[in-house]
matplotlib code that plots the C-alpha trace (Angstrom):
import matplotlib.pyplot as plt

x = [17.3, 17.6, 15.2, 17.7, 20.3, 17.8, 16.8, 20.5, 21.2, 18.2, 19.3, 22.9, 21.5, 18.6, 20.0, 16.9, 16.4, 14.6, 14.6, 11.8, 10.4, 9.6, 6.0, 4.4, 0.6, -0.6, -4.2, -4.4, -7.0, -4.5, -1.7, -3.5, -6.6, -7.8, -8.0, -9.0, -10.6, -14.2, -13.4, -17.0, -16.5, -13.7, -12.3, -9.7, -7.1, -3.8, -0.9, 2.8, 5.0, 8.4, 10.4, 8.7, 6.3, 2.6, -0.2, -4.0, -4.6, -7.5, -8.0, -10.9, -13.1, -12.1, -14.3, -15.3, -12.6, -13.2, -16.6, -15.8, -15.0, -16.8, -16.6, -16.8, -17.7, -15.1, -16.7, -13.6, -9.9, -6.9, -3.1, -1.0, 2.6, 3.4, 2.3, 5.3, 7.6, 6.2, 6.4, 10.0, 10.8, 11.8, 9.7, 11.0, 9.0, 7.0, 5.8, 4.9, 1.1, 0.4, -2.7, -2.0, -4.2, -4.8, -7.4, -10.8, -14.6, -17.5, -20.8, -21.1, -21.8, -21.3, -20.8, -19.5, -21.5, -19.9, -20.5, -23.1, -23.0, -22.0, -25.0, -25.3, -26.0, -24.7, -21.7, -18.6, -15.0, -12.2, -9.4, -6.1, -4.8, -6.4, -7.4, -8.8, -10.8, -9.9, -6.2, -4.9, -4.1, -7.3, -9.5, -7.7, -8.4, -4.7, -5.5, -2.3, -0.5, -2.9, -1.1, -3.0, -3.2, 0.5, 2.5, 5.7, 8.7, 11.0, 8.9, 9.0, 12.8, 13.5, 11.2, 11.0, 7.3, 4.8, 2.4, -1.0, -1.5, -2.1, -4.2, -2.3, 1.1, 3.9, 4.2, 6.2, 2.9, 0.8, 0.4, -3.2, -4.7, -5.6, -8.4, -7.1, -9.5, -13.2, -13.7, -11.8, -12.0, -12.1, -11.1, -12.8, -15.4, -17.3, -14.1, -12.5, -15.4, -17.1, -20.5, -20.8, -23.9, -25.8, -24.7, -21.0, -20.1, -17.4, -15.2, -15.0, -15.5, -12.9, -10.0, -10.9, -9.2, -5.7, -4.8, -7.2, -6.5, -2.8, -2.7, -4.8, -2.7, 0.4, -1.0, -2.5, 0.3, 3.1, 0.9, 0.2, -1.3, -2.9, -0.3, 2.4, 4.6, 4.8, 7.1, 6.0, 8.4, 6.6, 3.8, 2.0, -1.5, -0.4, 1.5, -1.4, -3.9, -1.5, -1.3, -5.1, -5.4, -2.6, -4.4, -7.6, -5.8, -4.9, -1.3, -0.1, 2.2, 2.5, 5.5, 5.4, 8.7, 9.3, 10.8, 8.1, 4.8, 2.9, 3.9, 1.9, -1.0, -1.1, -0.8, -3.8, -5.8, -4.6, -3.7, -2.7, 0.3, 3.9, 5.9, 9.7, 11.2, 14.6, 16.0, 15.4, 17.6, 20.9, 23.8, 25.1, 22.0, 20.3, 16.6, 17.5, 19.1, 16.0, 13.7, 15.6, 15.5, 11.7, 11.2, 14.0, 15.0, 13.2, 9.7, 7.7, 6.8, 8.3, 6.4, 7.9, 5.6, 8.0, 9.6, 13.1, 13.7, 14.4, 18.0, 18.9, 22.7, 25.1, 26.4, 23.0, 22.1, 25.1, 24.8, 21.2, 22.1, 24.7, 22.8, 24.6, 21.3, 17.7, 16.6, 18.2, 18.4, 18.7, 15.2, 15.2, 18.4, 16.9, 13.9, 15.9, 18.1, 15.1, 13.1, 13.3, 14.9, 12.5, 10.4, 8.7, 9.5, 7.0, 7.7, 4.7, 6.4, 7.4, 10.8, 11.4, 14.9, 18.2, 19.9, 23.3, 24.7, 21.8, 22.2, 21.6, 23.7, 21.4, 18.4, 19.8, 21.5, 18.6, 15.9, 14.1, 11.2, 11.4, 8.1, 7.4, 3.8, 3.6, 1.0, -2.0, -4.5, -7.4, -10.1, -9.1, -10.0, -12.2, -15.6, -14.4, -13.1, -16.3, -18.3, -16.0, -16.8, -20.6, -20.4, -18.3, -15.6, -13.0, -13.1, -11.0, -11.5, -9.0, -6.3, -8.3, -7.1, -8.1, -10.8, -9.8, -11.1, -9.4, -8.1, -5.8, -4.3, -1.1, -0.3, -1.3, 1.5, 4.1, 2.4, 2.2, 5.8, 7.1, 5.2, 5.0, 3.5, 1.9, -0.3, -0.6, -1.5, -2.0, -4.7, -6.9, -10.2, -10.2, -13.6, -14.7, -17.7, -19.5, -19.0, -21.9, -22.2, -19.7, -20.9, -17.8, -14.4, -13.3, -15.1, -13.9, -11.0, -8.5, -4.7]
y = [7.0, 10.7, 11.6, 13.8, 11.0, 8.8, 11.6, 12.3, 8.6, 8.4, 11.7, 10.3, 7.1, 8.3, 11.7, 13.6, 16.3, 14.8, 17.8, 17.1, 20.6, 19.7, 18.5, 17.0, 17.0, 19.1, 18.1, 19.3, 21.8, 22.7, 23.5, 24.9, 26.6, 28.4, 25.3, 22.5, 24.0, 25.0, 27.8, 28.0, 24.7, 24.3, 20.8, 19.1, 16.9, 15.2, 16.9, 16.0, 18.9, 17.3, 14.2, 12.6, 15.5, 15.3, 17.6, 17.9, 21.2, 23.4, 23.6, 23.5, 20.9, 19.8, 20.7, 19.0, 19.7, 17.2, 15.8, 12.3, 13.5, 12.5, 14.3, 11.9, 12.7, 10.5, 8.2, 6.0, 6.0, 4.3, 4.3, 2.0, 0.8, 2.4, 5.7, 5.4, 5.5, 9.0, 9.9, 9.0, 10.9, 7.8, 8.5, 11.2, 14.3, 15.0, 18.6, 20.3, 20.4, 17.2, 15.6, 11.9, 8.8, 6.2, 4.0, 5.5, 5.0, 7.4, 8.8, 10.4, 14.2, 15.5, 13.9, 15.4, 15.7, 12.6, 10.3, 7.6, 4.8, 6.4, 7.9, 10.7, 9.5, 6.0, 4.4, 3.5, 2.4, 3.9, 2.0, 3.4, 3.6, 5.8, 4.1, 5.7, 2.6, 2.8, 2.2, -1.3, -2.2, -0.9, -2.9, -6.0, -4.8, -4.3, -1.0, -0.4, 0.0, 2.6, 4.6, 7.8, 8.9, 9.6, 12.2, 11.9, 12.1, 10.9, 7.8, 7.1, 7.5, 5.4, 2.5, 2.5, 3.3, 4.9, 3.1, 4.4, 7.5, 6.9, 8.8, 10.6, 9.5, 11.6, 13.6, 10.6, 8.9, 11.8, 14.2, 13.4, 14.6, 11.7, 10.6, 11.2, 14.1, 15.0, 15.2, 13.9, 14.2, 10.9, 11.2, 8.8, 8.1, 5.5, 3.4, 3.9, 3.5, 0.3, 0.4, -1.1, -3.1, -2.4, -5.7, -4.7, -2.0, 0.6, -1.1, -4.1, -2.5, 0.2, -2.3, -3.3, -0.1, -1.6, -4.0, -6.8, -6.4, -6.1, -9.2, -11.3, -10.2, -11.3, -14.8, -15.1, -13.5, -15.5, -18.6, -20.2, -23.7, -26.2, -28.1, -25.4, -24.3, -20.5, -18.2, -14.5, -11.8, -9.1, -9.6, -6.3, -6.0, -7.1, -10.1, -11.2, -11.0, -12.7, -15.5, -15.6, -15.8, -18.4, -20.7, -20.1, -21.2, -24.4, -23.8, -26.7, -24.6, -20.8, -19.4, -15.7, -13.9, -10.7, -9.5, -8.1, -8.5, -8.6, -12.3, -13.2, -11.0, -12.8, -16.2, -15.4, -14.5, -17.4, -20.3, -22.5, -20.4, -20.8, -17.8, -17.1, -14.3, -13.8, -11.9, -15.0, -17.2, -18.4, -16.2, -16.8, -18.7, -17.2, -17.1, -19.3, -22.0, -22.0, -22.3, -25.2, -27.0, -26.6, -27.4, -29.4, -28.1, -24.8, -23.6, -23.6, -19.9, -16.8, -13.5, -10.2, -7.8, -5.4, -3.0, -2.0, 0.8, -1.3, -2.3, -5.1, -4.7, -1.8, -2.0, -1.5, 1.1, 3.3, 2.7, 3.9, 6.9, 8.2, 7.5, 4.5, 2.6, 3.4, -0.1, -2.9, -6.4, -8.3, -9.7, -10.5, -12.5, -14.3, -15.2, -16.5, -18.8, -19.9, -21.0, -24.5, -25.0, -23.7, -22.1, -18.7, -15.4, -12.5, -8.9, -7.0, -4.4, -1.1, -0.9, 2.4, 2.3, 0.4, -2.1, -3.5, -7.0, -8.8, -12.6, -13.0, -16.2, -18.2, -16.8, -18.0, -21.2, -22.6, -21.5, -19.2, -17.2, -13.7, -12.0, -8.3, -8.3, -4.6, -2.3, -4.7, -4.2, -3.5, -3.6, -7.1, -8.4, -6.2, -7.6, -11.1, -10.2, -8.3, -11.5, -13.3, -10.6, -10.8, -14.6, -14.4, -16.4, -13.8, -11.2, -8.1, -6.9, -9.5, -6.9, -4.0, -2.8, 0.9, 3.3, 6.9, 10.3, 12.1, 14.7, 12.0, 10.8, 12.8, 11.2, 7.8, 8.1, 8.3, 5.5, 3.2, 3.9, 3.0, -0.3, -0.4, -3.5, -1.5, 0.2, -2.7, -0.8, -3.0, -1.5, 1.5, 2.8, 6.6, 8.2, 11.7, 13.9, 12.0, 8.5, 6.5, 4.5, 1.6, -1.5, -3.7, -3.7, -1.7, 1.3, 4.9, 5.9, 8.7, 8.3]
z = [4.0, 3.0, 0.3, -1.4, -1.5, -3.3, -5.7, -6.4, -7.2, -9.6, -11.2, -11.8, -13.3, -15.5, -16.2, -15.1, -12.5, -9.5, -7.1, -4.6, -5.2, -8.9, -9.4, -12.4, -11.8, -8.9, -8.4, -4.8, -3.5, -0.7, -3.2, -6.2, -4.7, -7.7, -9.9, -7.5, -4.4, -3.6, -1.2, 0.0, 1.9, 4.5, 5.2, 7.4, 5.8, 6.7, 4.8, 4.4, 5.7, 5.4, 6.5, 9.5, 9.8, 8.9, 10.2, 10.2, 8.3, 7.5, 3.7, 1.2, -0.3, -3.8, -6.7, -10.0, -12.6, -15.3, -16.6, -15.3, -11.7, -8.6, -5.2, -2.3, 1.3, 3.0, 5.6, 6.2, 5.5, 7.0, 7.4, 5.2, 5.7, 2.3, 3.8, 6.0, 3.0, 2.3, 6.0, 6.1, 3.0, 1.1, -2.0, -4.3, -5.5, -2.4, -1.8, 1.4, 1.7, -0.3, 1.1, 1.8, 1.9, -0.8, 0.9, 1.4, 1.0, 1.2, 0.0, -3.4, -3.1, -6.6, -10.1, -13.3, -16.5, -18.0, -15.0, -16.0, -13.3, -10.0, -8.2, -5.7, -2.1, -2.5, -0.8, -2.7, -2.1, -4.3, -5.9, -4.6, -8.2, -10.8, -14.0, -17.2, -18.1, -21.8, -22.4, -23.4, -19.8, -18.3, -20.7, -19.4, -15.8, -15.3, -13.8, -11.9, -15.3, -16.8, -19.5, -19.0, -15.4, -14.5, -16.4, -14.4, -16.8, -14.0, -13.4, -17.1, -17.3, -14.2, -14.9, -18.6, -18.6, -16.3, -14.0, -13.0, -10.9, -7.2, -4.7, -1.9, -2.9, -4.5, -7.7, -8.9, -9.2, -10.5, -7.6, -6.8, -3.5, -1.2, 1.0, 4.5, 4.4, 4.7, 1.0, -2.0, -5.8, -7.7, -11.4, -13.8, -11.1, -13.1, -13.3, -9.9, -7.5, -6.5, -4.9, -1.4, -0.7, 2.6, 4.1, 3.8, 6.3, 5.7, 8.2, 5.8, 2.4, 2.9, 2.6, -0.9, -1.9, -1.3, 1.4, 0.4, -3.3, -2.8, -0.6, -2.9, -5.9, -4.1, -3.6, -7.1, -9.0, -7.3, -7.8, -4.4, -5.2, -3.0, -0.9, -1.3, 1.6, 1.8, 3.7, 4.1, 5.2, 7.2, 9.8, 9.2, 7.8, 4.3, 5.6, 7.8, 4.9, 2.5, 5.0, 5.2, 1.4, 1.1, 3.5, 1.6, -1.5, 0.2, 1.3, 3.5, 5.6, 6.1, 7.9, 8.9, 9.5, 11.5, 14.8, 17.0, 18.8, 15.5, 15.1, 18.2, 17.0, 13.6, 15.3, 17.4, 14.4, 12.2, 14.5, 11.6, 10.6, 11.9, 13.1, 12.9, 14.9, 13.3, 16.3, 18.4, 16.3, 17.8, 17.0, 13.5, 12.4, 9.4, 8.4, 5.4, 7.6, 9.8, 6.8, 5.4, 8.8, 8.9, 5.2, 3.8, 0.4, 0.9, 0.6, -2.6, -2.4, -0.8, -0.6, 0.5, 2.4, 3.9, 1.3, 0.4, 2.8, 5.9, 6.1, 8.5, 8.2, 8.5, 5.0, 3.4, 6.0, 5.2, 1.4, 1.6, 3.8, 1.4, -1.8, -3.1, -3.4, -2.8, -1.6, 0.3, -1.2, 2.1, 2.3, -1.4, -0.9, 2.1, -0.1, -3.0, -0.8, 1.3, -1.7, -3.2, -6.6, -9.3, -6.6, -6.8, -5.0, -5.2, -4.3, -3.0, -0.7, -2.3, -4.0, -5.9, -7.4, -7.2, -4.9, -4.4, -3.5, -5.1, -5.3, -9.0, -9.1, -6.8, -8.8, -12.1, -11.1, -9.1, -11.5, -9.0, -10.5, -9.2, -9.7, -9.2, -8.1, -8.9, -7.5, -7.4, -10.2, -7.9, -10.6, -11.5, -8.0, -6.0, -7.2, -6.5, -3.0, -2.3, -2.9, -0.4, 2.2, 1.5, 1.9, 5.2, 3.5, 4.7, 7.5, 6.9, 10.5, 11.8, 11.1, 12.6, 16.0, 16.3, 15.2, 15.6, 14.5, 11.6, 14.1, 15.6, 12.4, 12.5, 15.9, 14.5, 11.9, 14.7, 16.7, 13.7, 12.8, 16.3, 16.4, 20.2, 21.7, 24.4, 21.8, 19.4, 16.3, 13.2, 10.9, 11.8, 10.7, 10.5, 10.8, 9.7, 10.5, 7.7, 9.2, 10.4, 13.6, 14.3, 12.5, 12.9, 14.5, 17.6, 19.1, 18.6, 20.8, 21.1, 20.8]

ax = plt.figure().add_subplot(projection="3d")
ax.plot(x, y, z, "-o")
ax.set_aspect("equal")
plt.show()
C-alpha cells in the first residue's frame, strides 16, 4: 500500500492534513540535534529513510531533556512484525531519519533529577509504549491508553482520542526515537522501566517490552478459558506465543493458520497445536469451511496476529493501492465466519484506518464478540509474566532464531520481510557494543 494513498484517504475522511512530512513531537537526537543530542558521544542507530529503506547511521547519543528521563545503554533490541509496517511505508507521518525500535533493554547510564526508583548501573527492560503513570488510564495500568504522551492531532481526529506514545514508531504515535540504537532516552523512566533480576538474561527479559505482553493480552483480553478451541491467524512470533499462552490457559485445541514454513517451526516448538496451511487447501475450499470441518459449529475463540496491510485477494490489494481503504477485512471476515455463535474474535495485529466489505451481518446476527485488543497495556502484565519466566513456566526463547550485531539490522529488515525458509528468521536478538556474553538462545552470527 502506498503511504500517500493511506494519508490521502484519512485526510478525506477526517478533514485533517496528513502529509507525511508533518510531524507532531520530534524527540529524535538525529533530527533535532540541538534539543535532544549529546554531541560529545557518537552512536550508531537504525533509521528509516523512506519506503522499504532503512540504514544504520552515525548520529549522537540522546541527552536528558526532562527531569523524569533516563538514558539507557542498549544491551538488546529486536525486530518486530509491526516494524515492517513502518518499513513498508504503511503507517502515516514517518520522517526520514526517524530512529526505529520499540523493544529494547539495557543498563541505566544517566537519570534525571526527578527519577526516584530507577538506579544507575542496573538492568531494565522498557515498555514499548510510553506512559505518564498519573492519568486515569495509567493509574489503572492501562498504559497503552495514556492521555499525556502522544500529541498527534491526526491520531485524535482519526480514532476519536489518542493512545499512548510509542518508542520508535511514527509521529502518528508521538515521534519518539526508538531503541534500535546504542543509546535511548526513556521518558518517565520510573514508570516505563522494569528491573530485570540476575537470573533472567536479556535474551528472555527483552521480550517483556512487547511480544510477550502483547500475546498475553490477546489471550486474556479475548478471554481464552479452559477447554476452549482457539484458531490463530498468523504463525509469526506473536502467533506462536499466543498459542503458547492459550495452551497455558487450558485451551483444548489450538489451530494455527498461515501459508509458509513458520507453521512447521511452530509445530516443532509446540507439538500440541494443529496447523492449517490455507494455500494447501483444495481449490475453492475456504479457511472457514476447513475450520468447521475440524470443529463443527466453529471454534470458541479466533485471534488475529497478522495486521491489516496484507491483502489476500486482488480486490483488496487494488483498493489499498489506490487509497480506497487502509486495511483489508479479509482475515476479519474469515474469523467471524469461523467462530461459533456467540464466540469471540480478538484483533491483535495492527490496523490503522478503514476497511471495506466487512461482514457486519454475520457479526450481528450470530452474536459474535469482536474485540479490539489494542496496543497491549504492558504495565498491566509485565510483572506477572516476569514471574512466569523466573519460574520457568514459559520460555520466550522458543521464538528466537538469530542473534545479530546492530550493524546487520538493516539487512535483517529485508530478510525478515522476505520470510525465506532457507534463512528461517522468526525473532532476533540484536546486540550492541554494550551487550554481555550470550546467556540464552543462539550464538552471534552475521547475515
